[in-house]
N, C-alpha and C positions, 0 to 999 in steps of 0.2 A: 712766718710760722716756724716754730721750732720742730726740728726733726725728732721723731720718737727714737730713743736710743734702744739698741738691741745688743745683747751679749755677743751676737754673731758679727756685729759691725767690723770688728778688727780682722775677721777672716775675709770679708768681702774685698778688702784692699788687695788680697792676693789672687783675686780672680784673673784668670788669663783673659786677655781681650778677645772680643768677638768681632763680627763683621755685620754691617747692615746689608741685607740681601734683597729687600723689596720695600717699596713705599707705596701706600695707597691713600687717596683722599676721596671724599664724596661731598658734593656741593650742597646736598640736602639730606635731612634725616630720612632714612630708609632708601636713599638714592643709590644709584650704581656706584660702586667703588672703582675709581680710575687709577691704574698703575702709572706712576711717574718715576723718572730716574733721579730727580732731585727736587727739593722743595725748601722753602724758607720756614724755619720754626720761629714763631713769634712769642716772646716771653709773655707769660700769664694769659695767653690766648689759645694757641694751637698751631696747626700747620696751615700755611696760606692755601686757600682753595678748599679747605675742609669746613664742613658745616659747624664744627665745634668752635670755630673762631667767633661765632656770633653768640655763644653761650656766655654765662656769667664769667667775667675775668677772674682768674685765680682758681678756677675749678681744679679739683684733683684729678680730673679725667680729660685733660686737654689732648692727650695722645694715648693710643693703646698699642701695646707691643705683644708679639708672640714670637716664639723661636721656631726655626725649622725642625728642631728636635721635638718640640711639642706637636708640630704638624705631623711628623712621622708617627708619633704615638696615636694621634687622632685617626690617621689613616689605618693604622693597625687595628684599633678598636672598632672602627666602623666598616672595615673591609674595603675601603676605597683604595685604589691603586695610586691615585694622586689627587691632591686637593689644591685647587687654586686658592692662594692666600686671600683674594678678594671675597671669596665665599665666606670666610671667617670674620670679615668686617673689621679687622684690625688695621691700624695705620702703618705699623712698621714690623718687618720680619727681620730677625737677627739670627745669626748662627755662631756656634762655637763658644758661647758664654752661658753659664748657668743662670738663666733668667730669674728663677725664684730667689737666687742669692742676691739679686739686685734690688729686691724689695726694700724700700726705705733708704736706698742708697742714691747718691748723686753719680751721674755718669755722663760722659761726653760722647756725642756723635757729631762728626764734622766740626763745625764752629759753634754748635749749640750745646748748652748744658741742661740736663734734665734731672728730675728727681722722681724716682718710682714711688708711688703713693699707696697702691693697693692691688690686690689680685683682681684680675678682670674675669669675672665669672661669665659663663656662657648664658645667653638669653634663650628663651623658648624658640626663637627663630632658627636656632641651630638644628632643632628637630626636623624642620622643613628642609633646611639647606643640606643637611647631611643624612637625613633619613632617620627612621626609628632608632633610638639609642644615641643620637648625635649629641644631645646635651650631656648624657652620662659619659660619653667618650671624652668630652672636654673638661670634665671636673678635674681640677688639679693641673690642667694643661691649657687653660684659657689665656694665660699671659698676664700682663701687668698694665695698670694705668699709670700715667706719669703727668707731671706738670713741667712746663718749660721755664727754666730759671733765667737763661741767657739766650737771646735771639742769635740765630746764625743759619747758614746754609748747611743742609745735610744732603748726601748723595749716596746712592747704591755703591757699595764698595768701601764706604767709610768705616773706620775702626770704631768699635763700641768699647769704652774703657771706663772703669770706675774712677771717680774723682772725689776722694774723701773731702768732706766739708773742711774748709780752711785752706785748701790748695788754691793757688792762683791760676785761674783758667788761662790767662794770657801767657803763662810760661809754656803751655803745651801746644 
């Protein structure tokens, strides 16, 4: 699949790297999100142990990401002092990188290569999870969906770094 070009692509290469701060998987749809310290990302499928592994291979939503900075905004807008990332039902939490600037970009976490595909909009379940106004609080702060291009192990503490198309992953 050809990546959609954006005039902003050239600026994404200058993004400061971030850090993976949390990983969550759930074995079934609507199931409990389990926090893990490391997991294997499987190309074209998803994270080992996550229900999305069983979905159509090649899906644009194999993994979902949100940033700690977005979670801070959601806490602010909802009045929550702290929000457990599992409550937001995303797979990966990152910090220190402009997550929206990663949209349509390739990036590496640990040994795996990802491509951000689309914004991850909040579902109506966030109204129950966060209380009245939960969905509105997440608009623009819901994170990203991504596909896995190259399998590899990822772990909390790994660097999150843009890898422009054409760069050889093996060199990094």
